[in-house]
All heavy atoms as TSV, in Angstrom:
chain	resi	resn	atom	element	x	y	z
A	1	MET	N	N	-1.869	13.986	3.263
A	1	MET	CA	C	-2.372	12.671	3.635
A	1	MET	C	C	-2.254	12.401	5.088
A	1	MET	O	O	-3.217	11.776	5.668
A	1	MET	CB	C	-1.552	11.723	2.751
A	1	MET	CG	C	-1.988	10.311	2.925
A	1	MET	SD	S	-3.691	10.007	2.361
A	1	MET	CE	C	-3.506	8.581	1.459
A	2	ARG	N	N	-1.206	12.756	5.705
A	2	ARG	CA	C	-0.977	12.491	7.121
A	2	ARG	C	C	-2.065	13.251	8.024
A	2	ARG	O	O	-2.635	12.655	8.869
A	2	ARG	CB	C	0.414	12.939	7.584
A	2	ARG	CG	C	1.440	12.023	7.157
A	2	ARG	CD	C	2.839	12.503	7.669
A	2	ARG	NE	N	3.848	11.542	7.242
A	2	ARG	CZ	C	4.981	11.318	7.826
A	2	ARG	NH1	N	5.321	12.078	8.853
A	2	ARG	NH2	N	5.880	10.508	7.270
A	3	TYR	N	N	-2.321	14.479	7.580
A	3	TYR	CA	C	-3.348	15.251	8.327
A	3	TYR	C	C	-4.702	14.573	8.164
A	3	TYR	O	O	-5.442	14.493	9.116
A	3	TYR	CB	C	-3.313	16.676	7.833
A	3	TYR	CG	C	-4.431	17.548	8.357
A	3	TYR	CD1	C	-4.222	18.017	9.738
A	3	TYR	CD2	C	-5.560	17.874	7.698
A	3	TYR	CE1	C	-5.298	18.715	10.319
A	3	TYR	CE2	C	-6.634	18.576	8.340
A	3	TYR	CZ	C	-6.455	19.021	9.634
A	3	TYR	OH	O	-7.469	19.724	10.222
A	4	ALA	N	N	-5.059	14.199	6.974
A	4	ALA	CA	C	-6.353	13.551	6.658
A	4	ALA	C	C	-6.579	12.272	7.496
A	4	ALA	O	O	-7.563	12.060	8.135
A	4	ALA	CB	C	-6.502	13.226	5.216
A	5	LEU	N	N	-5.507	11.423	7.598
A	5	LEU	CA	C	-5.565	10.200	8.327
A	5	LEU	C	C	-5.730	10.456	9.751
A	5	LEU	O	O	-6.589	9.933	10.512
A	5	LEU	CB	C	-4.305	9.328	8.103
A	5	LEU	CG	C	-4.206	8.643	6.817
A	5	LEU	CD1	C	-2.828	8.033	6.706
A	5	LEU	CD2	C	-5.318	7.539	6.768
A	6	LYS	N	N	-4.970	11.493	10.307
A	6	LYS	CA	C	-5.020	11.799	11.735
A	6	LYS	C	C	-6.389	12.426	12.059
A	6	LYS	O	O	-6.976	12.032	13.115
A	6	LYS	CB	C	-3.909	12.786	12.069
A	6	LYS	CG	C	-3.855	13.238	13.513
A	6	LYS	CD	C	-3.292	12.071	14.389
A	6	LYS	CE	C	-3.094	12.578	15.795
A	6	LYS	NZ	N	-2.834	11.484	16.648
A	7	SER	N	N	-6.866	13.280	11.265
A	7	SER	CA	C	-8.143	13.964	11.603
A	7	SER	C	C	-9.345	12.939	11.395
A	7	SER	O	O	-10.297	13.042	12.189
A	7	SER	CB	C	-8.412	15.182	10.745
A	7	SER	OG	O	-8.472	14.874	9.359
A	8	PHE	N	N	-9.324	12.115	10.485
A	8	PHE	CA	C	-10.424	11.113	10.184
A	8	PHE	C	C	-10.473	10.000	11.099
A	8	PHE	O	O	-11.446	9.706	11.726
A	8	PHE	CB	C	-10.435	10.730	8.726
A	8	PHE	CG	C	-11.718	9.976	8.368
A	8	PHE	CD1	C	-12.879	10.564	8.103
A	8	PHE	CD2	C	-11.648	8.597	8.250
A	8	PHE	CE1	C	-14.010	9.914	7.835
A	8	PHE	CE2	C	-12.811	7.841	7.993
A	8	PHE	CZ	C	-13.957	8.500	7.721
A	9	TYR	N	N	-9.258	9.319	11.250
A	9	TYR	CA	C	-9.148	8.037	12.024
A	9	TYR	C	C	-8.612	8.247	13.385
A	9	TYR	O	O	-8.647	7.445	14.261
A	9	TYR	CB	C	-8.273	7.060	11.299
A	9	TYR	CG	C	-8.903	6.583	9.976
A	9	TYR	CD1	C	-8.373	7.037	8.807
A	9	TYR	CD2	C	-10.010	5.707	10.043
A	9	TYR	CE1	C	-8.935	6.416	7.598
A	9	TYR	CE2	C	-10.612	5.278	8.826
A	9	TYR	CZ	C	-9.985	5.668	7.669
A	9	TYR	OH	O	-10.560	5.236	6.476
A	10	GLY	N	N	-7.962	9.335	13.676
A	10	GLY	CA	C	-7.295	9.628	14.948
A	10	GLY	C	C	-6.013	8.893	15.080
A	10	GLY	O	O	-5.461	8.682	16.063
A	11	GLU	N	N	-5.466	8.415	13.887
A	11	GLU	CA	C	-4.212	7.645	13.840
A	11	GLU	C	C	-3.150	8.294	13.068
A	11	GLU	O	O	-3.417	9.029	12.103
A	11	GLU	CB	C	-4.488	6.306	13.144
A	11	GLU	CG	C	-5.461	5.352	13.881
A	11	GLU	CD	C	-4.883	4.715	15.188
A	11	GLU	OE1	O	-3.599	4.672	15.314
A	11	GLU	OE2	O	-5.708	4.393	16.045
A	12	SER	N	N	-1.918	8.140	13.418
A	12	SER	CA	C	-0.796	8.723	12.798
A	12	SER	C	C	-0.253	7.778	11.753
A	12	SER	O	O	-0.300	6.506	11.952
A	12	SER	CB	C	0.311	9.145	13.685
A	12	SER	OG	O	-0.131	10.081	14.633
A	13	MET	N	N	0.262	8.326	10.632
A	13	MET	CA	C	0.924	7.392	9.667
A	13	MET	C	C	2.420	7.483	9.854
A	13	MET	O	O	3.033	8.531	9.892
A	13	MET	CB	C	0.631	7.885	8.163
A	13	MET	CG	C	1.137	6.990	7.145
A	13	MET	SD	S	0.482	7.414	5.505
A	13	MET	CE	C	1.612	8.840	5.074
A	14	HIS	N	N	3.063	6.349	10.063
A	14	HIS	CA	C	4.537	6.319	10.330
A	14	HIS	C	C	5.326	6.000	9.110
A	14	HIS	O	O	6.455	6.375	9.000
A	14	HIS	CB	C	4.774	5.319	11.446
A	14	HIS	CG	C	4.114	5.654	12.787
A	14	HIS	ND1	N	4.637	6.648	13.612
A	14	HIS	CD2	C	3.007	5.315	13.380
A	14	HIS	CE1	C	3.877	6.795	14.693
A	14	HIS	NE2	N	2.825	5.925	14.558
A	15	PHE	N	N	4.760	5.262	8.145
A	15	PHE	CA	C	5.489	4.984	6.959
A	15	PHE	C	C	4.443	4.628	5.958
A	15	PHE	O	O	3.301	4.399	6.207
A	15	PHE	CB	C	6.514	3.854	7.091
A	15	PHE	CG	C	5.929	2.517	7.193
A	15	PHE	CD1	C	5.809	1.750	6.003
A	15	PHE	CD2	C	5.449	2.053	8.355
A	15	PHE	CE1	C	5.279	0.436	6.157
A	15	PHE	CE2	C	4.882	0.775	8.530
A	15	PHE	CZ	C	4.763	0.054	7.385
A	16	GLY	N	N	4.838	4.575	4.705
A	16	GLY	CA	C	3.927	4.126	3.614
A	16	GLY	C	C	4.733	3.462	2.545
A	16	GLY	O	O	5.942	3.552	2.403
A	17	ILE	N	N	3.987	2.870	1.635
A	17	ILE	CA	C	4.502	2.211	0.474
A	17	ILE	C	C	3.882	3.007	-0.787
A	17	ILE	O	O	2.716	3.307	-0.829
A	17	ILE	CB	C	4.068	0.718	0.340
A	17	ILE	CG1	C	4.613	-0.001	1.498
A	17	ILE	CG2	C	4.581	0.157	-0.968
A	17	ILE	CD1	C	4.006	-1.386	1.726
A	18	SER	N	N	4.764	3.372	-1.703
A	18	SER	CA	C	4.357	4.062	-2.912
A	18	SER	C	C	3.186	3.304	-3.549
A	18	SER	O	O	3.216	2.100	-3.729
A	18	SER	CB	C	5.462	4.314	-3.808
A	18	SER	OG	O	4.987	4.896	-5.014
A	19	THR	N	N	2.132	4.083	-4.094
A	19	THR	CA	C	1.117	3.527	-4.914
A	19	THR	C	C	1.243	3.875	-6.329
A	19	THR	O	O	0.359	3.733	-7.131
A	19	THR	CB	C	-0.316	3.972	-4.255
A	19	THR	OG1	O	-0.325	5.329	-4.333
A	19	THR	CG2	C	-0.558	3.366	-2.931
A	20	ALA	N	N	2.372	4.513	-6.639
A	20	ALA	CA	C	2.576	4.815	-8.046
A	20	ALA	C	C	2.636	3.554	-8.912
A	20	ALA	O	O	3.082	2.502	-8.386
A	20	ALA	CB	C	3.941	5.563	-8.214
A	21	ALA	N	N	2.237	3.665	-10.117
A	21	ALA	CA	C	2.126	2.464	-11.006
A	21	ALA	C	C	3.554	1.906	-11.197
A	21	ALA	O	O	4.523	2.607	-11.415
A	21	ALA	CB	C	1.531	2.774	-12.326
A	22	PRO	N	N	3.650	0.627	-11.253
A	22	PRO	CA	C	2.686	-0.423	-10.821
A	22	PRO	C	C	2.587	-0.658	-9.298
A	22	PRO	O	O	3.588	-1.017	-8.723
A	22	PRO	CB	C	3.154	-1.689	-11.540
A	22	PRO	CG	C	4.721	-1.532	-11.579
A	22	PRO	CD	C	4.946	-0.059	-11.709
A	23	ALA	N	N	1.527	-0.401	-8.697
A	23	ALA	CA	C	1.403	-0.434	-7.237
A	23	ALA	C	C	1.675	-1.818	-6.714
A	23	ALA	O	O	2.360	-2.035	-5.666
A	23	ALA	CB	C	-0.025	-0.084	-6.793
A	24	ARG	N	N	1.230	-2.878	-7.444
A	24	ARG	CA	C	1.442	-4.252	-6.959
A	24	ARG	C	C	2.939	-4.531	-6.874
A	24	ARG	O	O	3.465	-5.152	-5.991
A	24	ARG	CB	C	0.789	-5.185	-7.949
A	24	ARG	CG	C	0.734	-6.630	-7.488
A	24	ARG	CD	C	-0.164	-7.476	-8.394
A	24	ARG	NE	N	-1.467	-6.962	-8.436
A	24	ARG	CZ	C	-2.451	-7.238	-7.669
A	24	ARG	NH1	N	-2.238	-7.996	-6.616
A	24	ARG	NH2	N	-3.670	-6.676	-7.827
A	25	GLN	N	N	3.740	-4.037	-7.871
A	25	GLN	CA	C	5.170	-4.329	-7.905
A	25	GLN	C	C	5.820	-3.519	-6.736
A	25	GLN	O	O	6.723	-4.061	-6.077
A	25	GLN	CB	C	5.727	-3.910	-9.221
A	25	GLN	CG	C	7.212	-4.358	-9.346
A	25	GLN	CD	C	7.374	-5.927	-9.238
A	25	GLN	OE1	O	6.592	-6.649	-9.952
A	25	GLN	NE2	N	8.312	-6.371	-8.358
A	26	GLN	N	N	5.350	-2.355	-6.442
A	26	GLN	CA	C	5.899	-1.571	-5.294
A	26	GLN	C	C	5.808	-2.377	-4.083
A	26	GLN	O	O	6.667	-2.423	-3.176
A	26	GLN	CB	C	5.099	-0.227	-5.152
A	26	GLN	CG	C	5.242	0.685	-6.376
A	26	GLN	CD	C	6.504	1.438	-6.417
A	26	GLN	OE1	O	7.359	1.274	-5.614
A	26	GLN	NE2	N	6.638	2.330	-7.337
A	27	VAL	N	N	4.522	-3.046	-3.878
A	27	VAL	CA	C	4.315	-3.817	-2.573
A	27	VAL	C	C	5.261	-5.014	-2.604
A	27	VAL	O	O	5.945	-5.311	-1.580
A	27	VAL	CB	C	2.834	-4.288	-2.573
A	27	VAL	CG1	C	2.633	-5.328	-1.501
A	27	VAL	CG2	C	1.945	-3.046	-2.337
A	28	LEU	N	N	5.347	-5.733	-3.610
A	28	LEU	CA	C	6.247	-6.927	-3.743
A	28	LEU	C	C	7.665	-6.517	-3.420
A	28	LEU	O	O	8.449	-7.252	-2.725
A	28	LEU	CB	C	6.187	-7.603	-5.082
A	28	LEU	CG	C	4.723	-8.216	-5.425
A	28	LEU	CD1	C	4.715	-8.745	-6.849
A	28	LEU	CD2	C	4.362	-9.328	-4.377
A	29	ASP	N	N	8.085	-5.433	-4.025
A	29	ASP	CA	C	9.484	-4.956	-3.781
A	29	ASP	C	C	9.744	-4.655	-2.326
A	29	ASP	O	O	10.790	-4.831	-1.805
A	29	ASP	CB	C	9.868	-3.786	-4.707
A	29	ASP	CG	C	9.897	-4.124	-6.180
A	29	ASP	OD1	O	9.987	-5.338	-6.383
A	29	ASP	OD2	O	9.906	-3.218	-7.017
A	30	PHE	N	N	8.715	-3.974	-1.728
A	30	PHE	CA	C	8.938	-3.548	-0.292
A	30	PHE	C	C	9.094	-4.808	0.602
A	30	PHE	O	O	9.875	-4.722	1.492
A	30	PHE	CB	C	7.615	-2.781	0.095
A	30	PHE	CG	C	7.643	-2.304	1.600
A	30	PHE	CD1	C	8.337	-1.162	1.880
A	30	PHE	CD2	C	7.003	-3.022	2.551
A	30	PHE	CE1	C	8.407	-0.712	3.144
A	30	PHE	CE2	C	7.071	-2.551	3.935
A	30	PHE	CZ	C	7.779	-1.408	4.189
A	31	PHE	N	N	8.328	-5.891	0.428
A	31	PHE	CA	C	8.345	-6.948	1.245
A	31	PHE	C	C	9.503	-7.984	0.883
A	31	PHE	O	O	9.871	-8.909	1.631
A	31	PHE	CB	C	6.998	-7.775	1.276
A	31	PHE	CG	C	6.058	-6.980	2.112
A	31	PHE	CD1	C	5.116	-6.201	1.646
A	31	PHE	CD2	C	6.039	-7.196	3.464
A	31	PHE	CE1	C	4.156	-5.550	2.448
A	31	PHE	CE2	C	5.119	-6.569	4.343
A	31	PHE	CZ	C	4.146	-5.701	3.786
A	32	LYS	N	N	10.037	-7.842	-0.352
A	32	LYS	CA	C	11.095	-8.742	-0.745
A	32	LYS	C	C	12.381	-8.668	0.209
A	32	LYS	O	O	12.824	-7.630	0.564
A	32	LYS	CB	C	11.592	-8.281	-2.190
A	32	LYS	CG	C	12.510	-9.223	-2.858
A	32	LYS	CD	C	12.823	-8.773	-4.189
A	32	LYS	CE	C	13.605	-9.718	-5.009
A	32	LYS	NZ	N	13.919	-9.269	-6.366
A	33	GLY	N	N	12.729	-9.834	0.656
A	33	GLY	CA	C	13.888	-9.906	1.468
A	33	GLY	C	C	13.538	-9.698	2.949
A	33	GLY	O	O	14.437	-9.587	3.851
A	34	SER	N	N	12.259	-9.507	3.284
A	34	SER	CA	C	11.839	-9.189	4.692
A	34	SER	C	C	11.485	-10.437	5.417
A	34	SER	O	O	11.221	-10.419	6.761
A	34	SER	CB	C	10.709	-8.226	4.775
A	34	SER	OG	O	9.509	-8.871	4.187
A	35	GLY	N	N	11.454	-11.633	4.757
A	35	GLY	CA	C	11.014	-12.873	5.369
A	35	GLY	C	C	9.491	-12.980	5.316
A	35	GLY	O	O	8.952	-13.903	5.878
A	36	LEU	N	N	8.820	-12.019	4.788
A	36	LEU	CA	C	7.353	-12.150	4.581
A	36	LEU	C	C	6.963	-12.357	3.098
A	36	LEU	O	O	7.699	-11.916	2.244
A	36	LEU	CB	C	6.668	-10.850	5.068
A	36	LEU	CG	C	6.799	-10.561	6.554
A	36	LEU	CD1	C	6.234	-9.178	6.864
A	36	LEU	CD2	C	6.065	-11.571	7.382
A	37	GLU	N	N	5.977	-13.120	2.886
A	37	GLU	CA	C	5.481	-13.427	1.568
A	37	GLU	C	C	4.112	-12.764	1.360
A	37	GLU	O	O	3.258	-12.985	2.153
A	37	GLU	CB	C	5.385	-14.921	1.316
A	37	GLU	CG	C	4.989	-15.216	-0.096
A	37	GLU	CD	C	4.932	-16.692	-0.364
A	37	GLU	OE1	O	5.656	-17.514	0.357
A	37	GLU	OE2	O	4.115	-17.120	-1.149
A	38	VAL	N	N	3.971	-11.958	0.308
A	38	VAL	CA	C	2.749	-11.316	0.025
A	38	VAL	C	C	1.746	-12.352	-0.439
A	38	VAL	O	O	1.991	-12.921	-1.453
A	38	VAL	CB	C	2.823	-10.162	-0.913
A	38	VAL	CG1	C	1.488	-9.541	-1.339
A	38	VAL	CG2	C	3.748	-9.094	-0.466
A	39	GLU	N	N	0.640	-12.534	0.294
A	39	GLU	CA	C	-0.388	-13.542	-0.027
A	39	GLU	C	C	-1.413	-12.855	-0.998
A	39	GLU	O	O	-1.961	-13.479	-1.870
A	39	GLU	CB	C	-1.023	-14.204	1.103
A	39	GLU	CG	C	-0.046	-15.070	1.850
A	39	GLU	CD	C	-0.675	-15.811	2.988
A	39	GLU	OE1	O	-1.852	-15.556	3.340
A	39	GLU	OE2	O	-0.012	-16.648	3.557
A	40	SER	N	N	-1.707	-11.624	-0.653
A	40	SER	CA	C	-2.678	-10.892	-1.460
A	40	SER	C	C	-2.477	-9.417	-1.368
A	40	SER	O	O	-1.994	-8.878	-0.340
A	40	SER	CB	C	-4.157	-11.291	-1.223
A	40	SER	OG	O	-4.519	-10.807	0.056
A	41	PHE	N	N	-2.925	-8.726	-2.459
A	41	PHE	CA	C	-2.846	-7.219	-2.435
A	41	PHE	C	C	-4.032	-6.718	-3.139
A	41	PHE	O	O	-4.374	-7.121	-4.200
A	41	PHE	CB	C	-1.605	-6.715	-3.218
A	41	PHE	CG	C	-1.639	-5.236	-3.411
A	41	PHE	CD1	C	-1.649	-4.326	-2.395
A	41	PHE	CD2	C	-1.704	-4.768	-4.718
A	41	PHE	CE1	C	-1.659	-2.960	-2.638
A	41	PHE	CE2	C	-1.777	-3.394	-4.976
A	41	PHE	CZ	C	-1.693	-2.483	-3.911
A	42	GLU	N	N	-4.906	-5.989	-2.455
A	42	GLU	CA	C	-6.112	-5.366	-2.898
A	42	GLU	C	C	-6.084	-3.944	-2.925
A	42	GLU	O	O	-6.056	-3.300	-1.892
A	42	GLU	CB	C	-7.395	-5.864	-2.099
A	42	GLU	CG	C	-7.619	-7.365	-2.085
A	42	GLU	CD	C	-7.887	-7.906	-3.449
A	42	GLU	OE1	O	-8.590	-7.169	-4.272
A	42	GLU	OE2	O	-7.564	-9.068	-3.699
A	43	PRO	N	N	-5.769	-3.359	-4.128
A	43	PRO	CA	C	-5.713	-1.851	-4.178
A	43	PRO	C	C	-7.043	-1.125	-3.985
A	43	PRO	O	O	-8.057	-1.674	-4.294
A	43	PRO	CB	C	-5.170	-1.623	-5.634
A	43	PRO	CG	C	-5.687	-2.813	-6.339
A	43	PRO	CD	C	-5.647	-3.926	-5.418
A	44	LEU	N	N	-6.927	0.046	-3.352
A	44	LEU	CA	C	-8.188	0.928	-3.285
A	44	LEU	C	C	-8.038	1.899	-4.389
A	44	LEU	O	O	-7.569	2.978	-4.253
A	44	LEU	CB	C	-8.079	1.597	-1.922
A	44	LEU	CG	C	-8.207	0.759	-0.748
A	44	LEU	CD1	C	-8.075	1.545	0.557
A	44	LEU	CD2	C	-9.490	-0.058	-0.594
A	45	GLY	N	N	-8.522	1.525	-5.553
A	45	GLY	CA	C	-8.451	2.282	-6.768
A	45	GLY	C	C	-7.853	1.514	-7.829
A	45	GLY	O	O	-7.471	0.288	-7.779
A	46	ARG	N	N	-7.760	2.208	-9.024
A	46	ARG	CA	C	-7.222	1.452	-10.236
A	46	ARG	C	C	-5.808	1.454	-10.192
A	46	ARG	O	O	-5.070	2.406	-9.879
A	46	ARG	CB	C	-7.689	2.290	-11.478
A	46	ARG	CG	C	-9.239	2.253	-11.631
A	46	ARG	CD	C	-9.663	3.041	-12.725
A	46	ARG	NE	N	-8.822	3.045	-13.903
A	46	ARG	CZ	C	-9.237	2.826	-15.094
A	46	ARG	NH1	N	-10.518	2.635	-15.362
A	46	ARG	NH2	N	-8.345	2.703	-16.151
A	47	GLU	N	N	-5.173	0.362	-10.788
A	47	GLU	CA	C	-3.740	0.250	-10.913
A	47	GLU	C	C	-3.303	0.491	-12.363
A	47	GLU	O	O	-2.016	0.449	-12.565
A	47	GLU	CB	C	-3.307	-1.246	-10.544
A	47	GLU	CG	C	-3.316	-1.564	-9.132
A	47	GLU	CD	C	-2.701	-2.832	-8.866
A	47	GLU	OE1	O	-1.361	-2.887	-8.667
A	47	GLU	OE2	O	-3.376	-3.855	-8.714
A	48	SER	N	N	-4.089	0.678	-13.270
A	48	SER	CA	C	-3.775	0.863	-14.584
A	48	SER	C	C	-4.285	2.221	-15.136
A	48	SER	O	O	-5.194	2.868	-14.538
A	48	SER	CB	C	-4.189	-0.267	-15.460
A	48	SER	OG	O	-5.617	-0.370	-15.430
A	49	GLY	N	N	-3.888	2.582	-16.300
A	49	GLY	CA	C	-4.335	3.838	-16.943
A	49	GLY	C	C	-3.862	4.989	-16.138
A	49	GLY	O	O	-2.758	5.045	-15.636
A	50	ARG	N	N	-4.743	5.909	-16.085
A	50	ARG	CA	C	-4.309	7.248	-15.364
A	50	ARG	C	C	-4.662	7.117	-13.834
A	50	ARG	O	O	-4.325	8.061	-13.074
A	50	ARG	CB	C	-4.967	8.409	-16.010
A	50	ARG	CG	C	-4.628	8.634	-17.448
A	50	ARG	CD	C	-5.039	9.877	-17.981
A	50	ARG	NE	N	-6.465	10.127	-17.837
A	50	ARG	CZ	C	-7.085	11.119	-18.308
A	50	ARG	NH1	N	-6.448	12.147	-18.811
A	50	ARG	NH2	N	-8.409	11.204	-18.179
A	51	GLY	N	N	-5.211	6.099	-13.411
A	51	GLY	CA	C	-5.561	5.998	-12.004
A	51	GLY	C	C	-4.469	5.543	-11.154
A	51	GLY	O	O	-3.611	4.798	-11.638
A	52	THR	N	N	-4.382	6.043	-9.979
A	52	THR	CA	C	-3.389	5.617	-8.914
A	52	THR	C	C	-4.111	5.250	-7.675
A	52	THR	O	O	-4.983	6.102	-7.208
A	52	THR	CB	C	-2.468	6.758	-8.645
A	52	THR	OG1	O	-1.790	7.127	-9.866
A	52	THR	CG2	C	-1.354	6.307	-7.669
A	53	PRO	N	N	-3.922	4.055	-7.176
A	53	PRO	CA	C	-4.632	3.657	-5.902
A	53	PRO	C	C	-4.293	4.598	-4.744
A	53	PRO	O	O	-3.141	5.110	-4.688
A	53	PRO	CB	C	-4.109	2.251	-5.655
A	53	PRO	CG	C	-3.587	1.763	-6.915
A	53	PRO	CD	C	-3.081	2.942	-7.599
A	54	ILE	N	N	-5.299	4.862	-3.923
A	54	ILE	CA	C	-4.990	5.765	-2.794
A	54	ILE	C	C	-4.500	4.937	-1.570
A	54	ILE	O	O	-4.100	5.447	-0.608
A	54	ILE	CB	C	-6.266	6.454	-2.347
A	54	ILE	CG1	C	-7.452	5.541	-2.021
A	54	ILE	CG2	C	-6.678	7.457	-3.437
A	54	ILE	CD1	C	-8.573	6.179	-1.284
A	55	GLY	N	N	-4.443	3.676	-1.752
A	55	GLY	CA	C	-3.899	2.775	-0.713
A	55	GLY	C	C	-4.316	1.380	-1.088
A	55	GLY	O	O	-4.572	1.078	-2.222
A	56	GLY	N	N	-4.328	0.477	-0.082
A	56	GLY	CA	C	-4.661	-0.933	-0.311
A	56	GLY	C	C	-4.551	-1.682	0.957
A	56	GLY	O	O	-4.162	-1.259	1.998
A	57	LEU	N	N	-4.942	-2.927	0.784
A	57	LEU	CA	C	-4.884	-3.895	1.836
A	57	LEU	C	C	-3.863	-4.985	1.352
A	57	LEU	O	O	-4.002	-5.551	0.305
A	57	LEU	CB	C	-6.246	-4.544	2.091
A	57	LEU	CG	C	-6.308	-5.741	3.030
A	57	LEU	CD1	C	-5.993	-5.173	4.439
A	57	LEU	CD2	C	-7.602	-6.393	3.089
A	58	ILE	N	N	-2.970	-5.284	2.302
A	58	ILE	CA	C	-1.871	-6.215	2.002
A	58	ILE	C	C	-1.986	-7.326	3.076
A	58	ILE	O	O	-2.012	-6.963	4.226
A	58	ILE	CB	C	-0.468	-5.677	2.032
A	58	ILE	CG1	C	-0.396	-4.475	1.065
A	58	ILE	CG2	C	0.601	-6.702	1.756
A	58	ILE	CD1	C	0.809	-3.596	1.280
A	59	VAL	N	N	-1.974	-8.589	2.625
A	59	VAL	CA	C	-1.894	-9.759	3.588
A	59	VAL	C	C	-0.608	-10.417	3.271
A	59	VAL	O	O	-0.305	-10.740	2.112
A	59	VAL	CB	C	-3.056	-10.756	3.369
A	59	VAL	CG1	C	-2.881	-11.859	4.233
A	59	VAL	CG2	C	-4.383	-9.971	3.589
A	60	ALA	N	N	0.318	-10.422	4.285
A	60	ALA	CA	C	1.580	-11.072	4.143
A	60	ALA	C	C	1.822	-12.053	5.319
A	60	ALA	O	O	1.225	-11.849	6.428
A	60	ALA	CB	C	2.701	-10.035	4.140
A	61	ALA	N	N	2.545	-13.044	5.032
A	61	ALA	CA	C	2.723	-14.165	6.142
A	61	ALA	C	C	4.191	-14.649	6.037
A	61	ALA	O	O	4.891	-14.385	4.997
A	61	ALA	CB	C	1.747	-15.251	5.931
A	62	THR	N	N	4.629	-15.251	7.063
A	62	THR	CA	C	5.990	-15.925	7.054
A	62	THR	C	C	5.900	-17.284	6.464
A	62	THR	O	O	4.922	-17.833	6.365
A	62	THR	CB	C	6.539	-15.951	8.525
A	62	THR	OG1	O	5.634	-16.712	9.246
A	62	THR	CG2	C	6.786	-14.641	9.103
């Protein structure tokens, strides 16, 4: 995944949040206690069944 990001976007990945089910809960847990509130989470892929999102967009605010 790191190689794909670097070769396609020219950007390095420094950290990540697990997208294992339930991806939404992984995001909420990551930001819990950070002083940020998750306003929205849009997964890139399915969150249920056998699908696992490949990433997503998170909007968080103080």
